C-alpha positions in Angstrom: 15.6 27.3 51.4 14.0 28.2 54.7 16.4 26.1 56.6 19.5 27.8 55.1 18.1 31.3 55.5 17.0 30.7 59.1 20.4 29.3 60.0 22.3 32.1 58.2 20.2 34.7 60.0 20.8 33.1 63.4 24.5 32.8 62.8 24.8 36.4 61.8 22.8 37.5 64.9 25.0 35.5 67.2 28.2 36.7 65.6 27.0 40.3 65.9 26.0 39.8 69.5 29.6 38.6 70.3 31.3 41.1 68.0 34.8 42.0 69.4 34.5 39.3 72.0 34.7 36.1 69.9 36.9 33.4 71.4 36.9 29.6 71.4 34.3 29.4 74.2 31.9 31.8 72.5 32.3 29.9 69.2 31.5 26.6 70.9 28.4 28.1 72.4 27.3 29.6 69.0 27.9 26.3 67.2 25.9 24.4 69.8 22.9 26.7 69.3 19.5 25.1 68.8 17.3 28.2 69.4 15.7 28.1 65.9 14.8 24.4 65.9 13.9 22.7 63.6 16.3 24.9 61.6 19.0 24.9 64.3 22.6 25.6 63.7 23.4 22.4 65.5 21.4 19.7 63.8 20.6 16.3 65.2 19.4 13.2 63.4 16.0 13.4 65.1 15.4 17.0 64.0 13.6 16.4 60.7 12.8 13.9 58.0 15.9 14.9 56.0 19.3 13.5 56.4 20.8 16.8 57.4 22.9 16.5 60.6 25.9 18.1 62.2 28.4 15.2 61.9 31.3 17.3 63.1 32.1 20.8 64.3 35.5 22.5 63.9 36.9 25.7 65.3 40.4 26.6 64.0 43.0 28.7 65.8 45.7 28.8 63.0 48.0 31.2 64.8 48.2 28.7 67.7 48.3 25.6 65.5 45.1 24.3 67.2 41.8 22.7 66.0 38.9 22.2 68.4 36.7 19.3 67.0 33.4 17.8 68.2 32.9 14.5 66.5 29.1 14.9 66.2 26.6 17.5 67.1 28.5 19.7 69.6 25.5 20.0 71.9 25.9 16.3 72.6 29.7 15.8 72.0 32.5 17.7 73.7 35.1 19.6 71.7 38.6 18.2 71.9 41.7 20.1 71.2 44.2 18.9 68.6 47.6 20.6 68.3 49.8 20.7 65.3 53.5 21.7 65.1 55.3 23.0 62.0 
């Protein structure tokens, strides 16, 4: 599918651009990306006739026991930090 290929190519380009420098803030920025609209990484309800939408975005930091979650498209909803203890 054009949508999937476009999104994969964009994700790979952004990850390569940030190689060796990935952190929570850069991942938030990448997951908010809409550069390739209408086939953006971050999808909104209004983007197309399909029912494809980013309903949540999650960044995990397992070593820290932390999840960052945006409950909706992350370009519209802030990430919140959730901590877990073992």
